[in-house]
KOLGU-4560 file (N, C-alpha, C; in nm, 3 decimals, padded with zeros to 5 digits):
<recs>
<n_xx: -07.798 n_yy: 02.373 n_zz: -00.134 ca_xx: -07.874 ca_yy: 02.248 ca_zz: -00.126 c_xx: -07.782 c_yy: 02.107 c_zz: -00.125 mol: A seq: 1 type: MET>
<n_xx: -07.677 n_yy: 02.148 n_zz: -00.223 ca_xx: -07.558 ca_yy: 02.024 ca_zz: -00.227 c_xx: -07.481 c_yy: 02.058 c_zz: -00.160 mol: A seq: 2 type: SER>
<n_xx: -07.458 n_yy: 02.146 n_zz: -00.103 ca_xx: -07.403 ca_yy: 02.161 ca_zz: 00.050 c_xx: -07.476 c_yy: 02.060 c_zz: 00.143 mol: A seq: 3 type: ARG>
<n_xx: -07.531 n_yy: 02.062 n_zz: 00.167 ca_xx: -07.625 ca_yy: 02.036 ca_zz: 00.269 c_xx: -07.588 c_yy: 01.838 c_zz: 00.226 mol: A seq: 4 type: TYR>
<n_xx: -07.652 n_yy: 01.816 n_zz: 00.120 ca_xx: -07.585 ca_yy: 01.681 ca_zz: 00.046 c_xx: -07.467 c_yy: 01.637 c_zz: 00.120 mol: A seq: 5 type: VAL>
<n_xx: -07.364 n_yy: 01.691 n_zz: 00.064 ca_xx: -07.233 ca_yy: 01.722 ca_zz: 00.129 c_xx: -07.157 c_yy: 01.670 c_zz: 00.197 mol: A seq: 6 type: ALA>
<n_xx: -07.229 n_yy: 01.749 n_zz: 00.318 ca_xx: -07.222 ca_yy: 01.732 ca_zz: 00.470 c_xx: -07.302 c_yy: 01.612 c_zz: 00.502 mol: A seq: 7 type: VAL>
<n_xx: -07.400 n_yy: 01.608 n_zz: 00.493 ca_xx: -07.472 ca_yy: 01.460 ca_zz: 00.526 c_xx: -07.363 c_yy: 01.368 c_zz: 00.468 mol: A seq: 8 type: MET>
<n_xx: -07.352 n_yy: 01.368 n_zz: 00.333 ca_xx: -07.269 ca_yy: 01.232 ca_zz: 00.301 c_xx: -07.181 c_yy: 01.207 c_zz: 00.443 mol: A seq: 9 type: LEU>
<n_xx: -07.087 n_yy: 01.310 n_zz: 00.417 ca_xx: -06.967 ca_yy: 01.301 ca_zz: 00.489 c_xx: -06.973 c_yy: 01.277 c_zz: 00.615 mol: A seq: 10 type: PHE>
<n_xx: -07.114 n_yy: 01.283 n_zz: 00.712 ca_xx: -07.090 ca_yy: 01.249 ca_zz: 00.833 c_xx: -07.201 c_yy: 01.074 c_zz: 00.828 mol: A seq: 11 type: ILE>
<n_xx: -07.253 n_yy: 01.071 n_zz: 00.729 ca_xx: -07.252 ca_yy: 00.918 ca_zz: 00.697 c_xx: -07.190 c_yy: 00.828 c_zz: 00.705 mol: A seq: 12 type: ALA>
<n_xx: -07.094 n_yy: 00.884 n_zz: 00.603 ca_xx: -06.952 ca_yy: 00.811 ca_zz: 00.598 c_xx: -06.856 c_yy: 00.802 c_zz: 00.705 mol: A seq: 13 type: THR>
<n_xx: -06.830 n_yy: 00.897 n_zz: 00.813 ca_xx: -06.761 ca_yy: 00.848 ca_zz: 00.879 c_xx: -06.822 c_yy: 00.816 c_zz: 01.011 mol: A seq: 14 type: VAL>
<n_xx: -06.963 n_yy: 00.786 n_zz: 01.025 ca_xx: -07.077 ca_yy: 00.719 ca_zz: 01.140 c_xx: -07.039 c_yy: 00.570 c_zz: 01.049 mol: A seq: 15 type: ALA>
<n_xx: -07.050 n_yy: 00.557 n_zz: 00.975 ca_xx: -07.019 ca_yy: 00.409 ca_zz: 00.896 c_xx: -06.910 c_yy: 00.310 c_zz: 00.950 mol: A seq: 16 type: ALA>
<n_xx: -06.786 n_yy: 00.437 n_zz: 00.930 ca_xx: -06.647 ca_yy: 00.400 ca_zz: 00.932 c_xx: -06.613 c_yy: 00.369 c_zz: 01.112 mol: A seq: 17 type: CYS>
<n_xx: -06.681 n_yy: 00.436 n_zz: 01.168 ca_xx: -06.676 ca_yy: 00.432 ca_zz: 01.365 c_xx: -06.753 c_yy: 00.333 c_zz: 01.402 mol: A seq: 18 type: ALA>
<n_xx: -06.822 n_yy: 00.262 n_zz: 01.326 ca_xx: -06.925 ca_yy: 00.062 ca_zz: 01.433 c_xx: -06.790 c_yy: -00.029 c_zz: 01.334 mol: A seq: 19 type: GLN>
<n_xx: -06.768 n_yy: -00.089 n_zz: 01.422 ca_xx: -06.731 ca_yy: -00.182 ca_zz: 01.395 c_xx: -06.776 c_yy: -00.329 c_zz: 01.356 mol: A seq: 20 type: LYS>
<n_xx: -06.783 n_yy: -00.398 n_zz: 01.273 ca_xx: -06.866 ca_yy: -00.500 ca_zz: 01.174 c_xx: -06.899 c_yy: -00.568 c_zz: 01.315 mol: A seq: 21 type: PRO>
<n_xx: -06.977 n_yy: -00.678 n_zz: 01.265 ca_xx: -07.000 ca_yy: -00.785 ca_zz: 01.390 c_xx: -06.891 c_yy: -00.903 c_zz: 01.364 mol: A seq: 22 type: PRO>
<n_xx: -06.817 n_yy: -00.944 n_zz: 01.454 ca_xx: -06.741 ca_yy: -01.062 ca_zz: 01.449 c_xx: -06.773 c_yy: -01.215 c_zz: 01.385 mol: A seq: 23 type: GLN>
<n_xx: -06.714 n_yy: -01.271 n_zz: 01.353 ca_xx: -06.834 ca_yy: -01.448 ca_zz: 01.357 c_xx: -06.676 c_yy: -01.517 c_zz: 01.393 mol: A seq: 24 type: HIS>
<n_xx: -06.663 n_yy: -01.552 n_zz: 01.475 ca_xx: -06.607 ca_yy: -01.687 ca_zz: 01.532 c_xx: -06.655 c_yy: -01.802 c_zz: 01.508 mol: A seq: 25 type: PHE>
<n_xx: -06.523 n_yy: -01.916 n_zz: 01.525 ca_xx: -06.614 ca_yy: -02.049 ca_zz: 01.449 c_xx: -06.538 c_yy: -02.113 c_zz: 01.566 mol: A seq: 26 type: ASN>
<n_xx: -06.676 n_yy: -02.161 n_zz: 01.681 ca_xx: -06.648 ca_yy: -02.200 ca_zz: 01.829 c_xx: -06.676 c_yy: -02.330 c_zz: 01.806 mol: A seq: 27 type: LEU>
<n_xx: -06.728 n_yy: -02.419 n_zz: 01.680 ca_xx: -06.735 ca_yy: -02.583 ca_zz: 01.673 c_xx: -06.627 c_yy: -02.650 c_zz: 01.726 mol: A seq: 28 type: SER>
<n_xx: -06.679 n_yy: -02.745 n_zz: 01.822 ca_xx: -06.560 ca_yy: -02.775 ca_zz: 01.898 c_xx: -06.537 c_yy: -02.798 c_zz: 02.008 mol: A seq: 29 type: GLY>
<n_xx: -06.595 n_yy: -02.628 n_zz: 02.090 ca_xx: -06.557 ca_yy: -02.648 ca_zz: 02.172 c_xx: -06.703 c_yy: -02.619 c_zz: 02.316 mol: A seq: 30 type: TYR>
<n_xx: -06.695 n_yy: -02.637 n_zz: 02.390 ca_xx: -06.805 ca_yy: -02.705 ca_zz: 02.527 c_xx: -06.910 c_yy: -02.577 c_zz: 02.489 mol: A seq: 31 type: SER>
<n_xx: -07.031 n_yy: -02.610 n_zz: 02.541 ca_xx: -07.190 ca_yy: -02.508 ca_zz: 02.543 c_xx: -07.071 c_yy: -02.384 c_zz: 02.629 mol: A seq: 32 type: SER>
<n_xx: -07.011 n_yy: -02.425 n_zz: 02.768 ca_xx: -07.019 ca_yy: -02.325 ca_zz: 02.888 c_xx: -06.915 c_yy: -02.214 c_zz: 02.829 mol: A seq: 33 type: ALA>
<n_xx: -06.772 n_yy: -02.310 n_zz: 02.733 ca_xx: -06.690 ca_yy: -02.168 ca_zz: 02.654 c_xx: -06.776 c_yy: -02.095 c_zz: 02.580 mol: A seq: 34 type: PHE>
<n_xx: -06.857 n_yy: -02.161 n_zz: 02.492 ca_xx: -06.955 ca_yy: -02.112 ca_zz: 02.430 c_xx: -07.037 c_yy: -01.970 c_zz: 02.433 mol: A seq: 35 type: LYS>
<n_xx: -07.087 n_yy: -02.012 n_zz: 02.598 ca_xx: -07.136 ca_yy: -01.911 ca_zz: 02.654 c_xx: -07.071 c_yy: -01.777 c_zz: 02.687 mol: A seq: 36 type: SER>
<n_xx: -06.940 n_yy: -01.837 n_zz: 02.774 ca_xx: -06.832 ca_yy: -01.727 ca_zz: 02.823 c_xx: -06.800 c_yy: -01.659 c_zz: 02.693 mol: A seq: 37 type: GLY>
<n_xx: -06.789 n_yy: -01.698 n_zz: 02.569 ca_xx: -06.741 ca_yy: -01.638 ca_zz: 02.477 c_xx: -06.818 c_yy: -01.549 c_zz: 02.445 mol: A seq: 38 type: HIS>
<n_xx: -06.940 n_yy: -01.529 n_zz: 02.430 ca_xx: -07.039 ca_yy: -01.482 ca_zz: 02.389 c_xx: -07.024 c_yy: -01.379 c_zz: 02.544 mol: A seq: 39 type: ALA>
<n_xx: -07.042 n_yy: -01.363 n_zz: 02.619 ca_xx: -07.044 ca_yy: -01.268 ca_zz: 02.732 c_xx: -06.920 c_yy: -01.209 c_zz: 02.733 mol: A seq: 40 type: ASP>
<n_xx: -06.822 n_yy: -01.269 n_zz: 02.728 ca_xx: -06.673 ca_yy: -01.128 ca_zz: 02.686 c_xx: -06.650 c_yy: -01.088 c_zz: 02.574 mol: A seq: 41 type: GLY>
<n_xx: -06.731 n_yy: -01.130 n_zz: 02.466 ca_xx: -06.760 ca_yy: -01.032 ca_zz: 02.381 c_xx: -06.839 c_yy: -00.900 c_zz: 02.370 mol: A seq: 42 type: CYS>
<n_xx: -06.958 n_yy: -00.965 n_zz: 02.450 ca_xx: -07.043 ca_yy: -00.840 ca_zz: 02.482 c_xx: -07.007 c_yy: -00.762 c_zz: 02.575 mol: A seq: 43 type: SER>
<n_xx: -06.862 n_yy: -00.822 n_zz: 02.650 ca_xx: -06.826 ca_yy: -00.748 ca_zz: 02.719 c_xx: -06.698 c_yy: -00.605 c_zz: 02.704 mol: A seq: 44 type: SER>
<n_xx: -06.696 n_yy: -00.639 n_zz: 02.552 ca_xx: -06.586 ca_yy: -00.586 ca_zz: 02.547 c_xx: -06.663 c_yy: -00.432 c_zz: 02.491 mol: A seq: 45 type: ALA>
<n_xx: -06.743 n_yy: -00.435 n_zz: 02.495 ca_xx: -06.820 ca_yy: -00.290 ca_zz: 02.433 c_xx: -06.802 c_yy: -00.234 c_zz: 02.566 mol: A seq: 46 type: GLY>
<n_xx: -06.800 n_yy: -00.260 n_zz: 02.670 ca_xx: -06.810 ca_yy: -00.152 ca_zz: 02.798 c_xx: -06.929 c_yy: -00.198 c_zz: 02.905 mol: A seq: 47 type: GLY>
<n_xx: -07.017 n_yy: -00.247 n_zz: 02.847 ca_xx: -07.048 ca_yy: -00.282 ca_zz: 02.987 c_xx: -07.036 c_yy: -00.437 c_zz: 03.003 mol: A seq: 48 type: THR>
<n_xx: -06.995 n_yy: -00.488 n_zz: 03.149 ca_xx: -06.993 ca_yy: -00.571 ca_zz: 03.198 c_xx: -07.088 c_yy: -00.710 c_zz: 03.194 mol: A seq: 49 type: LEU>
<n_xx: -07.084 n_yy: -00.843 n_zz: 03.081 ca_xx: -07.199 ca_yy: -00.901 ca_zz: 03.107 c_xx: -07.069 c_yy: -01.025 c_zz: 03.144 mol: A seq: 50 type: GLU>
<n_xx: -07.086 n_yy: -01.121 n_zz: 03.265 ca_xx: -07.066 ca_yy: -01.194 ca_zz: 03.301 c_xx: -07.115 c_yy: -01.276 c_zz: 03.442 mol: A seq: 51 type: ARG>
<n_xx: -07.123 n_yy: -01.363 n_zz: 03.434 ca_xx: -07.197 ca_yy: -01.411 ca_zz: 03.544 c_xx: -07.098 c_yy: -01.515 c_zz: 03.598 mol: A seq: 52 type: ASP>
<n_xx: -07.074 n_yy: -01.434 n_zz: 03.736 ca_xx: -06.980 ca_yy: -01.442 ca_zz: 03.839 c_xx: -06.917 c_yy: -01.524 c_zz: 03.886 mol: A seq: 53 type: GLU>
<n_xx: -07.075 n_yy: -01.608 n_zz: 03.939 ca_xx: -07.042 ca_yy: -01.786 ca_zz: 04.006 c_xx: -07.000 c_yy: -01.872 c_zz: 03.878 mol: A seq: 54 type: ARG>
<n_xx: -07.036 n_yy: -01.843 n_zz: 03.762 ca_xx: -06.977 ca_yy: -01.948 ca_zz: 03.664 c_xx: -06.823 c_yy: -01.920 c_zz: 03.668 mol: A seq: 55 type: ARG>
<n_xx: -06.785 n_yy: -01.770 n_zz: 03.618 ca_xx: -06.649 ca_yy: -01.770 ca_zz: 03.582 c_xx: -06.581 c_yy: -01.802 c_zz: 03.729 mol: A seq: 56 type: PHE>
<n_xx: -06.591 n_yy: -01.825 n_zz: 03.804 ca_xx: -06.544 ca_yy: -01.836 ca_zz: 03.934 c_xx: -06.527 c_yy: -01.982 c_zz: 03.988 mol: A seq: 57 type: GLN>
<n_xx: -06.603 n_yy: -02.085 n_zz: 03.898 ca_xx: -06.624 ca_yy: -02.231 ca_zz: 03.940 c_xx: -06.602 c_yy: -02.297 c_zz: 03.785 mol: A seq: 58 type: ALA>
<n_xx: -06.625 n_yy: -02.225 n_zz: 03.718 ca_xx: -06.608 ca_yy: -02.328 ca_zz: 03.558 c_xx: -06.495 c_yy: -02.268 c_zz: 03.455 mol: A seq: 59 type: ASP>
<n_xx: -06.414 n_yy: -02.360 n_zz: 03.453 ca_xx: -06.281 ca_yy: -02.325 ca_zz: 03.410 c_xx: -06.297 c_yy: -02.293 c_zz: 03.237 mol: A seq: 60 type: ALA>
<n_xx: -06.386 n_yy: -02.400 n_zz: 03.184 ca_xx: -06.463 ca_yy: -02.380 ca_zz: 03.043 c_xx: -06.511 c_yy: -02.206 c_zz: 03.034 mol: A seq: 61 type: ASP>
<n_xx: -06.578 n_yy: -02.152 n_zz: 03.145 ca_xx: -06.654 ca_yy: -02.057 ca_zz: 03.069 c_xx: -06.542 c_yy: -01.918 c_zz: 03.099 mol: A seq: 62 type: TYR>
<n_xx: -06.487 n_yy: -01.974 n_zz: 03.179 ca_xx: -06.347 ca_yy: -01.830 ca_zz: 03.249 c_xx: -06.261 c_yy: -01.855 c_zz: 03.122 mol: A seq: 63 type: THR>
<n_xx: -06.226 n_yy: -01.998 n_zz: 03.064 ca_xx: -06.125 ca_yy: -01.941 ca_zz: 02.952 c_xx: -06.241 c_yy: -01.905 c_zz: 02.830 mol: A seq: 64 type: MET>
<n_xx: -06.367 n_yy: -01.913 n_zz: 02.812 ca_xx: -06.428 ca_yy: -01.845 ca_zz: 02.711 c_xx: -06.447 c_yy: -01.675 c_zz: 02.701 mol: A seq: 65 type: GLY>
<n_xx: -06.477 n_yy: -01.649 n_zz: 02.793 ca_xx: -06.489 ca_yy: -01.536 ca_zz: 02.857 c_xx: -06.393 c_yy: -01.411 c_zz: 02.796 mol: A seq: 66 type: TRP>
<n_xx: -06.220 n_yy: -01.517 n_zz: 02.894 ca_xx: -06.142 ca_yy: -01.431 ca_zz: 02.864 c_xx: -06.129 c_yy: -01.432 c_zz: 02.710 mol: A seq: 67 type: ASN>
<n_xx: -06.139 n_yy: -01.522 n_zz: 02.611 ca_xx: -06.116 ca_yy: -01.511 ca_zz: 02.479 c_xx: -06.178 c_yy: -01.407 c_zz: 02.421 mol: A seq: 68 type: ASP>
<n_xx: -06.326 n_yy: -01.428 n_zz: 02.460 ca_xx: -06.386 ca_yy: -01.343 ca_zz: 02.413 c_xx: -06.367 c_yy: -01.194 c_zz: 02.394 mol: A seq: 69 type: GLY>
<n_xx: -06.333 n_yy: -01.195 n_zz: 02.520 ca_xx: -06.323 ca_yy: -01.009 ca_zz: 02.584 c_xx: -06.195 c_yy: -00.974 c_zz: 02.497 mol: A seq: 70 type: HIS>
<n_xx: -06.117 n_yy: -01.059 n_zz: 02.503 ca_xx: -05.960 ca_yy: -01.001 ca_zz: 02.434 c_xx: -06.017 c_yy: -01.015 c_zz: 02.248 mol: A seq: 71 type: SER>
<n_xx: -06.064 n_yy: -01.113 n_zz: 02.227 ca_xx: -06.102 ca_yy: -01.090 ca_zz: 02.059 c_xx: -06.201 c_yy: -00.974 c_zz: 01.991 mol: A seq: 72 type: ALA>
<n_xx: -06.284 n_yy: -00.937 n_zz: 02.115 ca_xx: -06.394 ca_yy: -00.860 ca_zz: 02.083 c_xx: -06.333 c_yy: -00.743 c_zz: 02.058 mol: A seq: 73 type: CYS>
<n_xx: -06.250 n_yy: -00.730 n_zz: 02.199 ca_xx: -06.198 ca_yy: -00.598 ca_zz: 02.208 c_xx: -06.064 c_yy: -00.564 c_zz: 02.113 mol: A seq: 74 type: GLY>
<n_xx: -06.069 n_yy: -00.597 n_zz: 02.024 ca_xx: -05.967 ca_yy: -00.572 ca_zz: 01.974 c_xx: -05.989 c_yy: -00.435 c_zz: 01.824 mol: A seq: 75 type: LYS>
</recs>
């Protein structure tokens, strides 16, 4: 029984280390378009593309926010 407990604790420890903690960014002072782009870019860093293509092409603040979020959360 103790071997089972040790294996389960090891698996739980490895799984906990593999998860990245949530990231928090101080975005006060940035436009709402930048914040929206940052959130989408950060979500996209996980592998699933989240991007409003129309806004990405037309709104420089959204684009800068997306690029910044994608870069910051991809680390």
